C-alpha positions in Angstrom: 17.6 57.4 7.0 17.9 54.0 5.3 15.8 50.9 5.3 17.6 47.5 5.5 16.5 43.9 5.3 18.3 41.7 7.8 18.3 37.9 7.3 19.8 35.7 10.0 20.3 32.0 10.6 20.4 30.5 14.1 20.2 27.0 15.5 17.1 27.6 17.7 14.3 30.1 17.6 13.5 30.5 21.4 14.2 34.1 22.3 15.8 34.9 19.0 13.5 37.7 18.2 14.2 39.4 21.5 18.0 39.0 21.1 18.2 40.4 17.6 15.6 43.0 18.3 17.7 44.3 21.2 20.7 44.6 18.9 18.6 46.6 16.4 17.4 49.0 19.1 20.8 49.4 20.7 22.4 50.4 17.4 19.9 53.1 16.8 17.5 51.4 14.3 13.7 51.0 14.4 12.1 47.7 13.7 9.4 47.9 11.0 8.4 44.3 10.6 9.8 40.8 11.1 9.2 37.1 10.2 10.5 34.0 11.9 10.3 30.6 10.2 11.7 27.1 11.0 13.8 25.4 8.3 15.7 22.1 8.3 18.9 24.3 8.4 17.7 26.1 11.6 15.7 29.2 12.5 15.3 31.8 9.7 14.7 35.3 10.8 13.9 38.2 8.5 13.7 41.8 9.8 13.1 45.2 8.1 14.6 48.1 10.0 15.0 51.8 9.6 17.8 54.0 10.9 20.7 56.3 10.2 23.1 55.1 7.5 26.1 55.8 9.7 24.9 53.1 12.1 24.9 50.3 9.6 28.5 49.3 10.3 27.8 49.2 14.1 24.8 47.0 13.3 26.8 44.6 11.2 29.5 44.3 13.9 26.9 43.6 16.6 25.3 40.9 14.6 28.6 39.3 13.7 29.6 39.2 17.4 26.4 37.7 18.7 27.0 34.0 19.6 23.5 32.8 18.6 23.8 34.0 15.0 25.4 31.4 12.7 25.4 33.7 9.6 23.5 36.8 8.4 23.0 39.0 5.4 22.1 42.7 5.2 20.8 44.3 2.1 18.8 47.5 1.2 15.1 47.0 1.5 13.0 47.6 -1.6 9.3 48.2 -1.1 7.2 45.6 -2.7 10.1 43.3 -3.5 10.1 39.8 -2.0 13.6 38.2 -1.4 13.9 34.5 -0.4 15.9 33.9 2.7 19.5 33.1 1.9 19.6 30.0 4.1 16.2 28.5 3.1 16.2 25.0 1.8 16.1 24.6 -2.0 12.8 23.5 -3.6 12.6 21.1 -6.6 9.8 20.8 -9.1 10.4 17.0 -9.0 12.2 15.4 -6.1 15.6 13.9 -7.0 15.8 10.1 -7.4 18.8 8.1 -6.4 20.5 6.2 -9.4 19.6 2.6 -9.7 22.5 0.3 -8.6 24.0 -1.9 -11.3 23.5 -5.7 -10.7 25.8 -8.1 -12.5 24.0 -11.0 -14.3 25.7 -14.4 -14.7 26.0 -14.0 -18.5 27.2 -10.4 -18.3 30.9 -9.9 -19.2 32.9 -8.1 -16.6 35.2 -5.3 -17.5 38.8 -5.5 -16.5 39.6 -3.2 -13.6 42.6 -0.9 -14.1 45.7 -2.0 -12.4 46.5 -0.1 -9.2 49.8 -1.8 -8.3 52.9 -2.9 -10.0 52.8 -6.4 -11.4 54.3 -9.3 -9.5 57.5 -10.4 -11.3 57.1 -13.9 -10.0 53.6 -14.2 -11.4 54.8 -12.9 -14.8 57.6 -15.3 -15.0 55.3 -18.4 -14.7 52.9 -18.4 -17.6 49.4 -19.5 -16.8 47.0 -21.3 -19.2 43.9 -19.1 -19.1 41.8 -21.8 -20.8 42.3 -24.1 -17.8 40.6 -21.6 -15.4 36.7 -21.7 -15.4 35.0 -18.4 -16.2 33.2 -17.3 -13.0 31.7 -13.9 -12.3 33.0 -12.6 -8.9 31.1 -10.2 -6.8 34.2 -9.0 -5.0 38.0 -9.2 -5.6 39.3 -12.5 -4.3 42.4 -14.6 -5.2 41.7 -17.0 -8.0 42.4 -20.7 -7.2 43.2 -23.0 -10.1 40.5 -25.7 -10.3 41.5 -29.4 -10.5 40.5 -31.2 -13.7 37.4 -33.3 -13.2 37.8 -37.1 -13.1 36.4 -39.0 -16.0 34.1 -41.1 -13.9 32.5 -38.1 -12.1 29.7 -36.2 -13.8 30.4 -32.6 -14.6 29.0 -30.2 -11.9 27.0 -27.2 -12.9 28.0 -23.9 -11.3 25.3 -21.9 -9.5 25.8 -18.2 -9.3 24.6 -16.8 -6.0 25.0 -13.3 -4.8 25.7 -13.5 -1.0 24.5 -9.9 -0.4 22.0 -8.9 -3.0 21.6 -5.1 -3.2 18.5 -3.5 -1.8 15.9 -2.5 -4.4 16.0 1.2 -5.3 13.2 3.2 -3.6 10.2 3.7 -6.0 9.0 6.9 -4.2 10.8 9.5 -2.2 9.0 11.9 0.1 9.6 15.5 -1.0 10.9 18.0 1.5 8.2 20.0 3.4 7.2 23.1 1.5 7.8 26.4 3.2 5.5 29.1 2.0 7.5 32.2 0.8 7.1 35.4 2.7 4.8 37.7 0.7 4.7 41.2 2.0 1.5 43.3 1.5 2.2 46.9 0.5 0.2 49.0 3.0 -2.3 51.5 1.5 -3.0 53.5 4.7 -5.8 53.2 7.2 -9.5 52.9 6.3 -10.5 56.0 8.1 -14.3 55.6 7.5 -14.2 52.1 9.0 -12.3 53.4 12.0 -14.7 56.3 12.6 -17.6 53.9 12.4 -16.0 51.5 15.0 -14.8 54.3 17.4 -18.1 54.9 19.3 -18.3 51.2 20.1 -14.7 51.2 21.3 -15.3 54.1 23.6 -18.6 52.8 24.9 -17.5 49.3 25.6 -14.0 50.1 27.0 -12.1 48.1 28.3 -13.9 45.3 26.4 -12.6 46.4 23.0 -11.4 43.3 21.3 -14.7 42.0 19.8 -15.0 45.4 18.0 -11.4 45.3 16.9 -11.7 41.7 15.5 -14.7 42.9 13.5 -12.8 45.9 12.3 -9.9 43.9 11.0 -12.2 41.6 9.1 -14.1 44.5 7.5 -11.2 46.5 6.0 -9.0 45.4 3.2 -5.9 43.3 4.0 -3.5 46.1 2.9 -5.2 48.5 5.3 -5.6 46.1 8.2 -2.5 47.0 10.3 -2.8 50.8 9.7 -6.5 50.8 10.6 -5.7 49.0 13.9 -3.0 51.5 14.6 -5.3 54.5 14.0 -8.1 52.9 16.2 -5.5 52.4 19.0 -4.2 55.9 18.6 -7.6 57.5 18.8 -8.6 55.3 21.8 -5.3 56.0 23.6 -5.7 59.8 23.2 -9.2 59.6 24.6 -8.0 57.6 27.7 -5.2 60.1 28.3 -7.6 63.1 28.2 -10.0 61.4 30.5 -7.7 59.9 33.1 -4.1 61.2 32.9 -4.1 64.8 31.5 -3.8 66.2 35.1 -0.4 64.6 35.6 1.4 67.1 33.4 4.7 66.5 31.5 6.8 63.4 32.6 10.0 61.9 31.4 9.7 58.7 29.3 10.4 56.2 32.1 8.0 57.8 34.5 5.3 58.0 31.8 5.6 54.3 31.0 5.4 53.5 34.8 2.5 55.8 35.6 0.4 55.8 32.4 1.5 53.2 29.9 1.6 50.2 32.3 -1.8 50.6 34.0 -3.6 51.7 30.9 -2.3 48.8 28.8 -2.8 46.4 31.8 -6.5 47.3 31.7 -6.8 45.6 28.3 -4.4 42.6 28.4 -2.0 40.8 30.8 1.4 42.5 30.7 4.8 42.6 32.3 6.8 45.8 32.5 10.6 45.5 32.0 12.4 48.8 31.8 11.4 50.4 28.5 9.7 47.2 27.2 6.1 45.9 27.8 5.5 42.2 27.4 2.0 41.2 26.4 0.8 37.7 27.1 -2.0 36.0 25.1 -2.9 38.9 22.8 -6.4 38.3 21.3 -5.3 40.2 18.2 -2.1 38.2 17.6 -3.0 34.6 16.7 -0.8 31.9 15.3 -2.2 32.4 11.7 0.6 34.9 10.9 -1.6 38.0 11.1 -0.1 40.3 13.8 -2.2 42.8 15.7 0.4 44.6 17.7 -0.1 47.8 15.6 -3.2 48.5 17.7 -1.1 48.4 20.9 1.6 50.6 19.3 -1.0 53.2 18.4 -2.7 52.9 21.8 0.5 53.6 23.7 1.4 56.5 21.3 -1.9 58.1 22.0 -1.4 57.7 25.7 2.3 58.6 26.1 2.8 61.1 23.2 1.0 64.0 25.0 2.6 63.2 28.4 6.4 62.9 27.7 8.8 65.8 27.7 10.6 64.6 24.6 9.6 65.9 21.3 8.7 62.5 19.8 8.8 58.8 20.9 9.0 55.6 18.9 6.9 52.6 19.8 7.4 49.4 17.8 7.1 45.6 18.0 10.2 43.6 18.9 8.5 40.3 18.5 5.0 39.0 18.0 3.2 35.8 19.0 1.8 35.5 15.4 5.3 35.2 14.1 6.3 32.3 16.4 7.3 34.2 19.6 6.0 33.1 23.0 4.7 36.6 23.7 4.5 40.1 22.1 7.1 42.6 23.2 6.8 46.3 22.6 9.8 48.6 22.8 9.4 52.3 23.7 12.1 54.9 23.1 13.0 58.3 21.6 12.4 58.7 17.9 15.8 58.5 16.1 14.3 60.2 13.0 
């Protein structure tokens, strides 16, 4: 088994997580985590997946053939290492400033421009007295007209130098590009079992009103143990619900177990929609827009419910997309464990 980091660039973000997540599942990989961000270049999606090494070529071909993906990169995932997205906008310590335009002053000598065409033989044949032509600074290339000598009785006119189209002043301040915070991944340290054991009596006693206790739990534990603690609490609660309500059903196949156990048990907690082997969760109280996903609780809850019921040896439940990462809803995928 290998772990890969997939970075993709797309024009729009709507439905992108579901599309790329479906490719990941179809090619035999399991989604571990994801991040979706908006950039001036487009929608930047980062996924960490696990699967058999022999399926990597099939994954690359499927991503390359998808019409929504402009470009992508796949690299081995290194735990604890943060890699910037290949298509993210560059950041400058100081914003670049446009060069100030050069303005010709009346007393500034002009440099002769290099000749771009062959000289006119007629003009060369007739010598011109250069001292008879008044020295005028031109703002653009125009044919020179020989001035007539002034009459003795007329006073000498003074020449005014006027720029017909003065250049616009250079901007004194340029707004820097919006800063996009880099994705910093927390290295998980495992669940806080003592905190979960302390919260479990309240979860069982207040079921199905479990979210106030879960919100308190995730604030109590360390940030590196947050997701694993939510998963353990969900797994313990799901196993308790299975033994209480569904143990008499016996062994079922995966699709029947989702239909008869997973859908009604999860629907008792949140508003859901069942689509094949996917469960769509709307308005999850644990997955807010602050970038802290809470879908690990639902993954553990379904594993505790469906694990003892299905005839397969092991199942895999993971998050395809999450509302905290910019999706419209949370989507959980359920399938056999490829490990």
